[in-house]
Every structure is written in structure tokens, then in C-alpha cells.
PDB file of N, CA, C and O in Angstrom:
ATOM      1  N   MET A   1       0.822  -1.215  -0.038  1.00  0.00           N
ATOM      2  CA  MET A   1      -0.027   0.031  -0.067  1.00  0.00           C
ATOM      3  C   MET A   1       0.867   1.273   0.046  1.00  0.00           C
ATOM      4  O   MET A   1       1.858   1.364   0.770  1.00  0.00           O
ATOM      5  N   ASP A   2       0.377   2.220  -0.774  1.00  0.00           N
ATOM      6  CA  ASP A   2       1.200   3.468  -0.796  1.00  0.00           C
ATOM      7  C   ASP A   2       1.060   4.189   0.529  1.00  0.00           C
ATOM      8  O   ASP A   2      -0.039   4.384   1.047  1.00  0.00           O
ATOM      9  N   PRO A   3       2.267   4.600   1.089  1.00  0.00           N
ATOM     10  CA  PRO A   3       2.249   5.304   2.326  1.00  0.00           C
ATOM     11  C   PRO A   3       1.332   6.548   2.459  1.00  0.00           C
ATOM     12  O   PRO A   3       0.912   6.940   3.548  1.00  0.00           O
ATOM     13  N   GLY A   4       1.059   7.127   1.297  1.00  0.00           N
ATOM     14  CA  GLY A   4       0.252   8.321   1.245  1.00  0.00           C
ATOM     15  C   GLY A   4      -1.204   8.032   1.576  1.00  0.00           C
ATOM     16  O   GLY A   4      -1.939   8.925   1.999  1.00  0.00           O
ATOM     17  N   LEU A   5      -1.630   6.755   1.380  1.00  0.00           N
ATOM     18  CA  LEU A   5      -3.008   6.372   1.737  1.00  0.00           C
ATOM     19  C   LEU A   5      -3.119   5.719   3.047  1.00  0.00           C
ATOM     20  O   LEU A   5      -4.240   5.488   3.502  1.00  0.00           O
ATOM     21  N   GLU A   6      -2.052   5.401   3.698  1.00  0.00           N
ATOM     22  CA  GLU A   6      -2.102   4.623   5.001  1.00  0.00           C
ATOM     23  C   GLU A   6      -2.943   5.326   6.036  1.00  0.00           C
ATOM     24  O   GLU A   6      -3.774   4.679   6.674  1.00  0.00           O
ATOM     25  N   GLN A   7      -2.782   6.554   6.227  1.00  0.00           N
ATOM     26  CA  GLN A   7      -3.562   7.232   7.311  1.00  0.00           C
ATOM     27  C   GLN A   7      -5.075   7.109   7.043  1.00  0.00           C
ATOM     28  O   GLN A   7      -5.853   6.910   7.977  1.00  0.00           O
ATOM     29  N   PHE A   8      -5.474   7.222   5.822  1.00  0.00           N
ATOM     30  CA  PHE A   8      -6.832   7.139   5.438  1.00  0.00           C
ATOM     31  C   PHE A   8      -7.433   5.681   5.680  1.00  0.00           C
ATOM     32  O   PHE A   8      -8.511   5.476   6.238  1.00  0.00           O
ATOM     33  N   ILE A   9      -6.650   4.781   5.222  1.00  0.00           N
ATOM     34  CA  ILE A   9      -7.091   3.362   5.407  1.00  0.00           C
ATOM     35  C   ILE A   9      -7.141   3.011   6.820  1.00  0.00           C
ATOM     36  O   ILE A   9      -8.086   2.344   7.242  1.00  0.00           O
ATOM     37  N   ALA A  10      -6.162   3.420   7.621  1.00  0.00           N
ATOM     38  CA  ALA A  10      -6.167   3.180   9.028  1.00  0.00           C
ATOM     39  C   ALA A  10      -7.380   3.722   9.745  1.00  0.00           C
ATOM     40  O   ALA A  10      -7.963   3.077  10.616  1.00  0.00           O
ATOM     41  N   PHE A  11      -7.752   4.972   9.337  1.00  0.00           N
ATOM     42  CA  PHE A  11      -8.924   5.471   9.889  1.00  0.00           C
ATOM     43  C   PHE A  11     -10.213   4.757   9.564  1.00  0.00           C
ATOM     44  O   PHE A  11     -11.073   4.552  10.421  1.00  0.00           O
ATOM     45  N   LEU A  12     -10.324   4.394   8.339  1.00  0.00           N
ATOM     46  CA  LEU A  12     -11.473   3.591   7.898  1.00  0.00           C
ATOM     47  C   LEU A  12     -11.550   2.269   8.610  1.00  0.00           C
ATOM     48  O   LEU A  12     -12.629   1.848   9.026  1.00  0.00           O
ATOM     49  N   ASP A  13     -10.421   1.604   8.760  1.00  0.00           N
ATOM     50  CA  ASP A  13     -10.390   0.316   9.378  1.00  0.00           C
ATOM     51  C   ASP A  13     -10.632   0.406  10.832  1.00  0.00           C
ATOM     52  O   ASP A  13     -11.256  -0.503  11.380  1.00  0.00           O
ATOM     53  N   ARG A  14     -10.193   1.426  11.516  1.00  0.00           N
ATOM     54  CA  ARG A  14     -10.416   1.640  12.942  1.00  0.00           C
ATOM     55  C   ARG A  14     -11.869   1.878  13.232  1.00  0.00           C
ATOM     56  O   ARG A  14     -12.416   1.356  14.203  1.00  0.00           O
ATOM     57  N   ASN A  15     -12.522   2.704  12.351  1.00  0.00           N
ATOM     58  CA  ASN A  15     -13.881   3.124  12.574  1.00  0.00           C
ATOM     59  C   ASN A  15     -14.904   2.217  11.830  1.00  0.00           C
ATOM     60  O   ASN A  15     -16.114   2.436  11.899  1.00  0.00           O
ATOM     61  N   LYS A  16     -14.417   1.277  11.175  1.00  0.00           N
ATOM     62  CA  LYS A  16     -15.266   0.251  10.450  1.00  0.00           C
ATOM     63  C   LYS A  16     -16.259   0.997   9.575  1.00  0.00           C
ATOM     64  O   LYS A  16     -17.459   0.747   9.690  1.00  0.00           O
ATOM     65  N   ILE A  17     -15.807   1.926   8.683  1.00  0.00           N
ATOM     66  CA  ILE A  17     -16.665   2.625   7.729  1.00  0.00           C
ATOM     67  C   ILE A  17     -16.097   2.704   6.431  1.00  0.00           C
ATOM     68  O   ILE A  17     -14.886   2.860   6.280  1.00  0.00           O
ATOM     69  N   ARG A  18     -16.940   2.601   5.430  1.00  0.00           N
ATOM     70  CA  ARG A  18     -16.463   2.683   4.016  1.00  0.00           C
ATOM     71  C   ARG A  18     -16.318   4.067   3.568  1.00  0.00           C
ATOM     72  O   ARG A  18     -16.941   4.970   4.126  1.00  0.00           O
ATOM     73  N   ALA A  19     -15.526   4.277   2.588  1.00  0.00           N
ATOM     74  CA  ALA A  19     -15.376   5.460   1.841  1.00  0.00           C
ATOM     75  C   ALA A  19     -15.215   5.156   0.389  1.00  0.00           C
ATOM     76  O   ALA A  19     -14.692   4.097   0.040  1.00  0.00           O
ATOM     77  N   THR A  20     -15.660   6.074  -0.510  1.00  0.00           N
ATOM     78  CA  THR A  20     -15.568   5.833  -1.927  1.00  0.00           C
ATOM     79  C   THR A  20     -14.131   6.084  -2.370  1.00  0.00           C
ATOM     80  O   THR A  20     -13.328   6.713  -1.681  1.00  0.00           O
ATOM     81  N   TYR A  21     -13.843   5.532  -3.609  1.00  0.00           N
ATOM     82  CA  TYR A  21     -12.525   5.767  -4.145  1.00  0.00           C
ATOM     83  C   TYR A  21     -12.303   7.240  -4.349  1.00  0.00           C
ATOM     84  O   TYR A  21     -11.195   7.744  -4.168  1.00  0.00           O
ATOM     85  N   GLY A  22     -13.362   7.933  -4.727  1.00  0.00           N
ATOM     86  CA  GLY A  22     -13.307   9.431  -4.986  1.00  0.00           C
ATOM     87  C   GLY A  22     -13.030  10.245  -3.753  1.00  0.00           C
ATOM     88  O   GLY A  22     -12.298  11.235  -3.782  1.00  0.00           O
ATOM     89  N   ALA A  23     -13.633   9.807  -2.662  1.00  0.00           N
ATOM     90  CA  ALA A  23     -13.387  10.479  -1.353  1.00  0.00           C
ATOM     91  C   ALA A  23     -11.950  10.326  -0.935  1.00  0.00           C
ATOM     92  O   ALA A  23     -11.303  11.310  -0.574  1.00  0.00           O
ATOM     93  N   VAL A  24     -11.439   9.125  -0.974  1.00  0.00           N
ATOM     94  CA  VAL A  24     -10.096   8.863  -0.594  1.00  0.00           C
ATOM     95  C   VAL A  24      -9.075   9.593  -1.509  1.00  0.00           C
ATOM     96  O   VAL A  24      -8.063  10.126  -1.054  1.00  0.00           O
ATOM     97  N   ALA A  25      -9.401   9.586  -2.829  1.00  0.00           N
ATOM     98  CA  ALA A  25      -8.561  10.264  -3.804  1.00  0.00           C
ATOM     99  C   ALA A  25      -8.419  11.775  -3.509  1.00  0.00           C
ATOM    100  O   ALA A  25      -7.326  12.341  -3.488  1.00  0.00           O
ATOM    101  N   ASP A  26      -9.589  12.378  -3.286  1.00  0.00           N
ATOM    102  CA  ASP A  26      -9.674  13.842  -2.905  1.00  0.00           C
ATOM    103  C   ASP A  26      -8.960  14.100  -1.652  1.00  0.00           C
ATOM    104  O   ASP A  26      -8.216  15.077  -1.576  1.00  0.00           O
ATOM    105  N   ALA A  27      -9.128  13.284  -0.637  1.00  0.00           N
ATOM    106  CA  ALA A  27      -8.499  13.566   0.605  1.00  0.00           C
ATOM    107  C   ALA A  27      -7.010  13.386   0.523  1.00  0.00           C
ATOM    108  O   ALA A  27      -6.249  14.108   1.167  1.00  0.00           O
ATOM    109  N   ALA A  28      -6.592  12.423  -0.268  1.00  0.00           N
ATOM    110  CA  ALA A  28      -5.082  12.207  -0.392  1.00  0.00           C
ATOM    111  C   ALA A  28      -4.441  13.039  -1.453  1.00  0.00           C
ATOM    112  O   ALA A  28      -3.214  13.092  -1.542  1.00  0.00           O
ATOM    113  N   GLY A  29      -5.249  13.705  -2.274  1.00  0.00           N
ATOM    114  CA  GLY A  29      -4.734  14.584  -3.301  1.00  0.00           C
ATOM    115  C   GLY A  29      -4.121  13.784  -4.376  1.00  0.00           C
ATOM    116  O   GLY A  29      -3.047  14.166  -4.840  1.00  0.00           O
ATOM    117  N   VAL A  30      -4.700  12.687  -4.833  1.00  0.00           N
ATOM    118  CA  VAL A  30      -4.259  11.832  -5.823  1.00  0.00           C
ATOM    119  C   VAL A  30      -5.406  11.681  -6.984  1.00  0.00           C
ATOM    120  O   VAL A  30      -6.586  11.914  -6.725  1.00  0.00           O
ATOM    121  N   PRO A  31      -5.009  11.312  -8.154  1.00  0.00           N
ATOM    122  CA  PRO A  31      -6.028  11.114  -9.171  1.00  0.00           C
ATOM    123  C   PRO A  31      -6.971   9.987  -8.800  1.00  0.00           C
ATOM    124  O   PRO A  31      -6.514   8.970  -8.278  1.00  0.00           O
ATOM    125  N   HIS A  32      -8.274  10.119  -9.046  1.00  0.00           N
ATOM    126  CA  HIS A  32      -9.265   9.055  -8.621  1.00  0.00           C
ATOM    127  C   HIS A  32      -8.893   7.699  -9.259  1.00  0.00           C
ATOM    128  O   HIS A  32      -9.031   6.658  -8.617  1.00  0.00           O
ATOM    129  N   ARG A  33      -8.445   7.711 -10.460  1.00  0.00           N
ATOM    130  CA  ARG A  33      -8.159   6.396 -11.180  1.00  0.00           C
ATOM    131  C   ARG A  33      -6.967   5.661 -10.569  1.00  0.00           C
ATOM    132  O   ARG A  33      -6.791   4.464 -10.799  1.00  0.00           O
ATOM    133  N   SER A  34      -6.132   6.387  -9.777  1.00  0.00           N
ATOM    134  CA  SER A  34      -4.922   5.788  -9.240  1.00  0.00           C
ATOM    135  C   SER A  34      -5.114   5.078  -7.950  1.00  0.00           C
ATOM    136  O   SER A  34      -4.258   4.279  -7.569  1.00  0.00           O
ATOM    137  N   VAL A  35      -6.261   5.334  -7.200  1.00  0.00           N
ATOM    138  CA  VAL A  35      -6.444   4.834  -5.933  1.00  0.00           C
ATOM    139  C   VAL A  35      -6.351   3.314  -5.872  1.00  0.00           C
ATOM    140  O   VAL A  35      -5.685   2.787  -4.980  1.00  0.00           O
ATOM    141  N   GLY A  36      -6.983   2.601  -6.773  1.00  0.00           N
ATOM    142  CA  GLY A  36      -6.945   1.177  -6.752  1.00  0.00           C
ATOM    143  C   GLY A  36      -5.573   0.567  -6.758  1.00  0.00           C
ATOM    144  O   GLY A  36      -5.278  -0.370  -6.016  1.00  0.00           O
ATOM    145  N   ARG A  37      -4.667   1.166  -7.686  1.00  0.00           N
ATOM    146  CA  ARG A  37      -3.372   0.774  -7.875  1.00  0.00           C
ATOM    147  C   ARG A  37      -2.519   1.105  -6.564  1.00  0.00           C
ATOM    148  O   ARG A  37      -1.670   0.322  -6.141  1.00  0.00           O
ATOM    149  N   LEU A  38      -2.805   2.300  -5.970  1.00  0.00           N
ATOM    150  CA  LEU A  38      -2.095   2.709  -4.818  1.00  0.00           C
ATOM    151  C   LEU A  38      -2.393   1.898  -3.592  1.00  0.00           C
ATOM    152  O   LEU A  38      -1.578   1.784  -2.676  1.00  0.00           O
ATOM    153  N   LEU A  39      -3.651   1.302  -3.593  1.00  0.00           N
ATOM    154  CA  LEU A  39      -3.972   0.415  -2.491  1.00  0.00           C
ATOM    155  C   LEU A  39      -3.202  -0.854  -2.479  1.00  0.00           C
ATOM    156  O   LEU A  39      -3.049  -1.503  -1.444  1.00  0.00           O
ATOM    157  N   GLY A  40      -2.722  -1.204  -3.624  1.00  0.00           N
ATOM    158  CA  GLY A  40      -1.888  -2.442  -3.729  1.00  0.00           C
ATOM    159  C   GLY A  40      -2.773  -3.687  -3.733  1.00  0.00           C
ATOM    160  O   GLY A  40      -3.924  -3.662  -4.168  1.00  0.00           O
ATOM    161  N   GLU A  41      -2.181  -4.792  -3.222  1.00  0.00           N
ATOM    162  CA  GLU A  41      -2.888  -6.086  -3.202  1.00  0.00           C
ATOM    163  C   GLU A  41      -4.263  -5.971  -2.506  1.00  0.00           C
ATOM    164  O   GLU A  41      -4.447  -5.315  -1.481  1.00  0.00           O
ATOM    165  N   ARG A  42      -5.214  -6.677  -3.165  1.00  0.00           N
ATOM    166  CA  ARG A  42      -6.555  -6.645  -2.620  1.00  0.00           C
ATOM    167  C   ARG A  42      -6.549  -7.449  -1.279  1.00  0.00           C
ATOM    168  O   ARG A  42      -6.192  -8.626  -1.227  1.00  0.00           O
ATOM    169  N   CYS A  43      -6.946  -6.769  -0.262  1.00  0.00           N
ATOM    170  CA  CYS A  43      -6.922  -7.497   1.181  1.00  0.00           C
ATOM    171  C   CYS A  43      -8.018  -6.805   1.947  1.00  0.00           C
ATOM    172  O   CYS A  43      -8.488  -5.731   1.573  1.00  0.00           O
ATOM    173  N   PRO A  44      -8.419  -7.446   3.035  1.00  0.00           N
ATOM    174  CA  PRO A  44      -9.577  -6.960   3.807  1.00  0.00           C
ATOM    175  C   PRO A  44      -9.357  -5.539   4.267  1.00  0.00           C
ATOM    176  O   PRO A  44     -10.305  -4.754   4.251  1.00  0.00           O
ATOM    177  N   ARG A  45      -8.127  -5.153   4.689  1.00  0.00           N
ATOM    178  CA  ARG A  45      -7.915  -3.789   5.213  1.00  0.00           C
ATOM    179  C   ARG A  45      -8.190  -2.699   4.126  1.00  0.00           C
ATOM    180  O   ARG A  45      -8.738  -1.636   4.419  1.00  0.00           O
ATOM    181  N   ALA A  46      -7.791  -3.004   2.877  1.00  0.00           N
ATOM    182  CA  ALA A  46      -8.034  -2.086   1.835  1.00  0.00           C
ATOM    183  C   ALA A  46      -9.477  -2.056   1.237  1.00  0.00           C
ATOM    184  O   ALA A  46      -9.839  -1.184   0.447  1.00  0.00           O
ATOM    185  N   SER A  47     -10.238  -3.031   1.656  1.00  0.00           N
ATOM    186  CA  SER A  47     -11.605  -3.216   1.096  1.00  0.00           C
ATOM    187  C   SER A  47     -12.611  -2.136   1.645  1.00  0.00           C
ATOM    188  O   SER A  47     -13.773  -2.110   1.239  1.00  0.00           O
ATOM    189  N   TRP A  48     -12.140  -1.260   2.565  1.00  0.00           N
ATOM    190  CA  TRP A  48     -12.985  -0.224   3.050  1.00  0.00           C
ATOM    191  C   TRP A  48     -13.194   0.884   2.003  1.00  0.00           C
ATOM    192  O   TRP A  48     -14.048   1.758   2.148  1.00  0.00           O
ATOM    193  N   VAL A  49     -12.416   0.808   0.998  1.00  0.00           N
ATOM    194  CA  VAL A  49     -12.496   1.785  -0.152  1.00  0.00           C
ATOM    195  C   VAL A  49     -13.369   1.189  -1.250  1.00  0.00           C
ATOM    196  O   VAL A  49     -13.020   0.166  -1.839  1.00  0.00           O
ATOM    197  N   VAL A  50     -14.529   1.843  -1.531  1.00  0.00           N
ATOM    198  CA  VAL A  50     -15.522   1.116  -2.298  1.00  0.00           C
ATOM    199  C   VAL A  50     -15.996   2.044  -3.513  1.00  0.00           C
ATOM    200  O   VAL A  50     -15.732   3.245  -3.568  1.00  0.00           O
ATOM    201  N   ASN A  51     -16.705   1.368  -4.451  1.00  0.00           N
ATOM    202  CA  ASN A  51     -17.251   2.118  -5.574  1.00  0.00           C
ATOM    203  C   ASN A  51     -18.486   2.792  -5.122  1.00  0.00           C
ATOM    204  O   ASN A  51     -19.289   2.206  -4.396  1.00  0.00           O
ATOM    205  N   ALA A  52     -18.679   4.108  -5.564  1.00  0.00           N
ATOM    206  CA  ALA A  52     -19.752   4.854  -5.094  1.00  0.00           C
ATOM    207  C   ALA A  52     -21.094   4.296  -5.509  1.00  0.00           C
ATOM    208  O   ALA A  52     -22.059   4.411  -4.754  1.00  0.00           O
ATOM    209  N   ALA A  53     -21.189   3.690  -6.690  1.00  0.00           N
ATOM    210  CA  ALA A  53     -22.442   3.144  -7.155  1.00  0.00           C
ATOM    211  C   ALA A  53     -22.921   1.799  -6.461  1.00  0.00           C
ATOM    212  O   ALA A  53     -24.109   1.542  -6.262  1.00  0.00           O
ATOM    213  N   THR A  54     -21.903   1.001  -6.128  1.00  0.00           N
ATOM    214  CA  THR A  54     -22.231  -0.322  -5.650  1.00  0.00           C
ATOM    215  C   THR A  54     -22.033  -0.478  -4.133  1.00  0.00           C
ATOM    216  O   THR A  54     -22.635  -1.357  -3.516  1.00  0.00           O
ATOM    217  N   GLY A  55     -21.182   0.383  -3.531  1.00  0.00           N
ATOM    218  CA  GLY A  55     -20.856   0.297  -2.122  1.00  0.00           C
ATOM    219  C   GLY A  55     -19.850  -0.894  -1.842  1.00  0.00           C
ATOM    220  O   GLY A  55     -19.616  -1.248  -0.686  1.00  0.00           O
ATOM    221  N   GLU A  56     -19.308  -1.454  -2.855  1.00  0.00           N
ATOM    222  CA  GLU A  56     -18.454  -2.561  -2.780  1.00  0.00           C
ATOM    223  C   GLU A  56     -16.987  -2.231  -3.326  1.00  0.00           C
ATOM    224  O   GLU A  56     -16.815  -1.402  -4.220  1.00  0.00           O
ATOM    225  N   PRO A  57     -15.996  -2.903  -2.754  1.00  0.00           N
ATOM    226  CA  PRO A  57     -14.645  -2.684  -3.260  1.00  0.00           C
ATOM    227  C   PRO A  57     -14.601  -3.390  -4.725  1.00  0.00           C
ATOM    228  O   PRO A  57     -15.094  -4.498  -4.936  1.00  0.00           O
ATOM    229  N   THR A  58     -13.992  -2.659  -5.635  1.00  0.00           N
ATOM    230  CA  THR A  58     -13.960  -3.103  -7.011  1.00  0.00           C
ATOM    231  C   THR A  58     -13.032  -4.302  -7.197  1.00  0.00           C
ATOM    232  O   THR A  58     -11.841  -4.188  -6.909  1.00  0.00           O
ATOM    233  N   GLY A  59     -13.537  -5.456  -7.670  1.00  0.00           N
ATOM    234  CA  GLY A  59     -12.740  -6.630  -8.016  1.00  0.00           C
ATOM    235  C   GLY A  59     -12.270  -7.508  -6.873  1.00  0.00           C
ATOM    236  O   GLY A  59     -11.370  -8.336  -7.008  1.00  0.00           O
ATOM    237  N   TYR A  60     -12.933  -7.285  -5.720  1.00  0.00           N
ATOM    238  CA  TYR A  60     -12.516  -8.089  -4.590  1.00  0.00           C
ATOM    239  C   TYR A  60     -13.396  -9.334  -4.485  1.00  0.00           C
ATOM    240  O   TYR A  60     -14.609  -9.277  -4.683  1.00  0.00           O
ATOM    241  N   SER A  61     -12.723 -10.509  -4.154  1.00  0.00           N
ATOM    242  CA  SER A  61     -13.497 -11.703  -3.846  1.00  0.00           C
ATOM    243  C   SER A  61     -14.045 -11.529  -2.459  1.00  0.00           C
ATOM    244  O   SER A  61     -13.628 -10.647  -1.708  1.00  0.00           O
ATOM    245  N   GLU A  62     -14.993 -12.388  -2.128  1.00  0.00           N
ATOM    246  CA  GLU A  62     -15.602 -12.321  -0.796  1.00  0.00           C
ATOM    247  C   GLU A  62     -14.626 -12.587   0.326  1.00  0.00           C
ATOM    248  O   GLU A  62     -14.765 -12.054   1.428  1.00  0.00           O
ATOM    249  N   LEU A  63     -13.642 -13.412   0.040  1.00  0.00           N
ATOM    250  CA  LEU A  63     -12.564 -13.632   0.980  1.00  0.00           C
ATOM    251  C   LEU A  63     -11.613 -12.450   1.243  1.00  0.00           C
ATOM    252  O   LEU A  63     -10.993 -12.317   2.298  1.00  0.00           O
ATOM    253  N   ALA A  64     -11.545 -11.571   0.160  1.00  0.00           N
ATOM    254  CA  ALA A  64     -10.597 -10.473   0.326  1.00  0.00           C
ATOM    255  C   ALA A  64     -11.343  -9.233   0.997  1.00  0.00           C
ATOM    256  O   ALA A  64     -10.721  -8.220   1.317  1.00  0.00           O
ATOM    257  N   LYS A  65     -12.645  -9.368   1.179  1.00  0.00           N
ATOM    258  CA  LYS A  65     -13.381  -8.271   1.804  1.00  0.00           C
ATOM    259  C   LYS A  65     -13.327  -8.337   3.411  1.00  0.00           C
ATOM    260  O   LYS A  65     -13.297  -9.427   3.982  1.00  0.00           O
ATOM    261  N   HIS A  66     -13.317  -7.219   4.054  1.00  0.00           N
ATOM    262  CA  HIS A  66     -13.299  -7.236   5.538  1.00  0.00           C
ATOM    263  C   HIS A  66     -14.609  -7.870   5.972  1.00  0.00           C
ATOM    264  O   HIS A  66     -15.658  -7.585   5.394  1.00  0.00           O
ATOM    265  N   PRO A  67     -14.557  -8.757   7.021  1.00  0.00           N
ATOM    266  CA  PRO A  67     -15.824  -9.311   7.499  1.00  0.00           C
ATOM    267  C   PRO A  67     -16.762  -8.370   8.050  1.00  0.00           C
ATOM    268  O   PRO A  67     -17.936  -8.714   8.190  1.00  0.00           O
ATOM    269  N   ASP A  68     -16.370  -7.214   8.380  1.00  0.00           N
ATOM    270  CA  ASP A  68     -17.242  -6.190   8.973  1.00  0.00           C
ATOM    271  C   ASP A  68     -17.627  -5.067   8.007  1.00  0.00           C
ATOM    272  O   ASP A  68     -18.142  -4.016   8.389  1.00  0.00           O
ATOM    273  N   LEU A  69     -17.345  -5.354   6.729  1.00  0.00           N
ATOM    274  CA  LEU A  69     -17.592  -4.314   5.706  1.00  0.00           C
ATOM    275  C   LEU A  69     -18.926  -3.758   5.724  1.00  0.00           C
ATOM    276  O   LEU A  69     -19.074  -2.563   5.472  1.00  0.00           O
ATOM    277  N   HIS A  70     -19.967  -4.542   6.011  1.00  0.00           N
ATOM    278  CA  HIS A  70     -21.366  -4.071   5.939  1.00  0.00           C
ATOM    279  C   HIS A  70     -21.957  -3.817   7.272  1.00  0.00           C
ATOM    280  O   HIS A  70     -23.179  -3.721   7.388  1.00  0.00           O
ATOM    281  N   THR A  71     -21.077  -3.690   8.392  1.00  0.00           N
ATOM    282  CA  THR A  71     -21.636  -3.435   9.712  1.00  0.00           C
ATOM    283  C   THR A  71     -22.272  -2.118   9.741  1.00  0.00           C
ATOM    284  O   THR A  71     -23.241  -1.951  10.482  1.00  0.00           O
ATOM    285  N   ARG A  72     -21.816  -1.140   8.993  1.00  0.00           N
ATOM    286  CA  ARG A  72     -22.439   0.202   8.947  1.00  0.00           C
ATOM    287  C   ARG A  72     -22.919   0.474   7.521  1.00  0.00           C
ATOM    288  O   ARG A  72     -22.187   0.211   6.566  1.00  0.00           O
ATOM    289  N   ALA A  73     -24.099   0.978   7.369  1.00  0.00           N
ATOM    290  CA  ALA A  73     -24.674   1.324   6.066  1.00  0.00           C
ATOM    291  C   ALA A  73     -24.042   2.518   5.481  1.00  0.00           C
ATOM    292  O   ALA A  73     -23.960   2.654   4.261  1.00  0.00           O
ATOM    293  N   GLU A  74     -23.550   3.470   6.397  1.00  0.00           N
ATOM    294  CA  GLU A  74     -22.926   4.698   5.949  1.00  0.00           C
ATOM    295  C   GLU A  74     -21.674   4.552   5.180  1.00  0.00           C
ATOM    296  O   GLU A  74     -20.819   3.724   5.494  1.00  0.00           O
ATOM    297  N   ILE A  75     -21.555   5.400   4.117  1.00  0.00           N
ATOM    298  CA  ILE A  75     -20.380   5.455   3.319  1.00  0.00           C
ATOM    299  C   ILE A  75     -19.901   6.892   3.106  1.00  0.00           C
ATOM    300  O   ILE A  75     -20.682   7.714   2.627  1.00  0.00           O
ATOM    301  N   ILE A  76     -18.681   7.224   3.431  1.00  0.00           N
ATOM    302  CA  ILE A  76     -18.097   8.549   3.281  1.00  0.00           C
ATOM    303  C   ILE A  76     -17.905   8.797   1.758  1.00  0.00           C
ATOM    304  O   ILE A  76     -17.241   8.038   1.052  1.00  0.00           O
ATOM    305  N   THR A  77     -18.524   9.897   1.308  1.00  0.00           N
ATOM    306  CA  THR A  77     -18.495  10.126  -0.164  1.00  0.00           C
ATOM    307  C   THR A  77     -17.673  11.340  -0.689  1.00  0.00           C
ATOM    308  O   THR A  77     -17.544  11.548  -1.895  1.00  0.00           O
ATOM    309  N   THR A  78     -17.123  12.132   0.272  1.00  0.00           N
ATOM    310  CA  THR A  78     -16.356  13.255  -0.147  1.00  0.00           C
ATOM    311  C   THR A  78     -15.050  13.267   0.678  1.00  0.00           C
ATOM    312  O   THR A  78     -14.988  12.787   1.810  1.00  0.00           O
ATOM    313  N   GLY A  79     -13.997  13.853   0.033  1.00  0.00           N
ATOM    314  CA  GLY A  79     -12.750  13.947   0.705  1.00  0.00           C
ATOM    315  C   GLY A  79     -12.859  14.907   1.889  1.00  0.00           C
ATOM    316  O   GLY A  79     -12.275  14.656   2.944  1.00  0.00           O
ATOM    317  N   ASP A  80     -13.603  16.006   1.722  1.00  0.00           N
ATOM    318  CA  ASP A  80     -13.730  16.902   2.860  1.00  0.00           C
ATOM    319  C   ASP A  80     -14.294  16.233   4.011  1.00  0.00           C
ATOM    320  O   ASP A  80     -13.794  16.403   5.123  1.00  0.00           O
ATOM    321  N   ASP A  81     -15.382  15.420   3.814  1.00  0.00           N
ATOM    322  CA  ASP A  81     -15.949  14.667   4.971  1.00  0.00           C
ATOM    323  C   ASP A  81     -14.983  13.723   5.674  1.00  0.00           C
ATOM    324  O   ASP A  81     -14.940  13.624   6.900  1.00  0.00           O
ATOM    325  N   LEU A  82     -14.237  13.058   4.864  1.00  0.00           N
ATOM    326  CA  LEU A  82     -13.203  12.114   5.341  1.00  0.00           C
ATOM    327  C   LEU A  82     -12.188  12.874   6.208  1.00  0.00           C
ATOM    328  O   LEU A  82     -11.887  12.488   7.338  1.00  0.00           O
ATOM    329  N   ILE A  83     -11.689  13.941   5.645  1.00  0.00           N
ATOM    330  CA  ILE A  83     -10.704  14.742   6.439  1.00  0.00           C
ATOM    331  C   ILE A  83     -11.276  15.340   7.721  1.00  0.00           C
ATOM    332  O   ILE A  83     -10.620  15.348   8.763  1.00  0.00           O
ATOM    333  N   ARG A  84     -12.507  15.840   7.629  1.00  0.00           N
ATOM    334  CA  ARG A  84     -13.182  16.305   8.852  1.00  0.00           C
ATOM    335  C   ARG A  84     -13.356  15.283   9.910  1.00  0.00           C
ATOM    336  O   ARG A  84     -13.136  15.570  11.087  1.00  0.00           O
ATOM    337  N   ARG A  85     -13.730  14.137   9.556  1.00  0.00           N
ATOM    338  CA  ARG A  85     -13.943  13.080  10.521  1.00  0.00           C
ATOM    339  C   ARG A  85     -12.587  12.604  11.126  1.00  0.00           C
ATOM    340  O   ARG A  85     -12.515  12.229  12.297  1.00  0.00           O
ATOM    341  N   MET A  86     -11.511  12.633  10.282  1.00  0.00           N
ATOM    342  CA  MET A  86     -10.227  12.326  10.832  1.00  0.00           C
ATOM    343  C   MET A  86      -9.773  13.384  11.810  1.00  0.00           C
ATOM    344  O   MET A  86      -9.178  13.028  12.827  1.00  0.00           O
ATOM    345  N   LYS A  87     -10.005  14.617  11.579  1.00  0.00           N
ATOM    346  CA  LYS A  87      -9.620  15.664  12.442  1.00  0.00           C
ATOM    347  C   LYS A  87     -10.334  15.629  13.802  1.00  0.00           C
ATOM    348  O   LYS A  87      -9.774  15.952  14.850  1.00  0.00           O
ATOM    349  N   ARG A  88     -11.625  15.210  13.712  1.00  0.00           N
ATOM    350  CA  ARG A  88     -12.417  15.161  14.860  1.00  0.00           C
ATOM    351  C   ARG A  88     -11.918  14.023  15.824  1.00  0.00           C
ATOM    352  O   ARG A  88     -11.990  14.152  17.046  1.00  0.00           O
ATOM    353  N   GLU A  89     -11.430  12.947  15.237  1.00  0.00           N
ATOM    354  CA  GLU A  89     -10.968  11.893  15.969  1.00  0.00           C
ATOM    355  C   GLU A  89      -9.751  12.147  16.800  1.00  0.00           C
ATOM    356  O   GLU A  89      -9.551  11.503  17.830  1.00  0.00           O
ATOM    357  N   LYS A  90      -8.931  13.079  16.372  1.00  0.00           N
ATOM    358  CA  LYS A  90      -7.650  13.402  17.084  1.00  0.00           C
ATOM    359  C   LYS A  90      -7.876  13.944  18.419  1.00  0.00           C
ATOM    360  O   LYS A  90      -6.919  14.258  19.128  1.00  0.00           O
TER     361      LYS A  90
END
């Protein structure tokens, strides 16, 4: 996983909440299309980043998805919201 995404993935994993690829891209300041590649190997920890239309991580098998992925219905959809939540947690 790219170190630039680590803080965002750690936050999502800690709070067991999904965020869209676009939200993570905007928060990290990277192109939307590069997020999947920057996440690296498909694994449960990276599966918190999801497609906005489906709410699912793109191309992940069921085994590669985090078992708590659907614990919360809420999905963070903007980079601003993701950053705001992270600041509140500190």
C-alpha cells in the first residue's frame, strides 16, 4: 500500500466505515483512477474503499473483503467529509 494512503485506510479500518474511491482520492490529493493501484494487493484492510455506485470494493473476492464491511450502512462520499472526521478523531 502506498504510504500516502495509509492514514486514510487506518482511519476507515479503525472506525469500520467505508469511503468511496473518490473520497479517498480527494482527501489524499491523488487522481481518482490511481487509488486502486495505490491500495496495492486486494486485502480486507483495503476493502473499506468502495465504488460509489455499488458500495463494494472493485474486483474483490468475498474472502478479500473485510468481514465487518457491511456493519455500517454509511459510506463517506467526499474527501472533505473524510478529512473532517479524521480531524475530529484526534
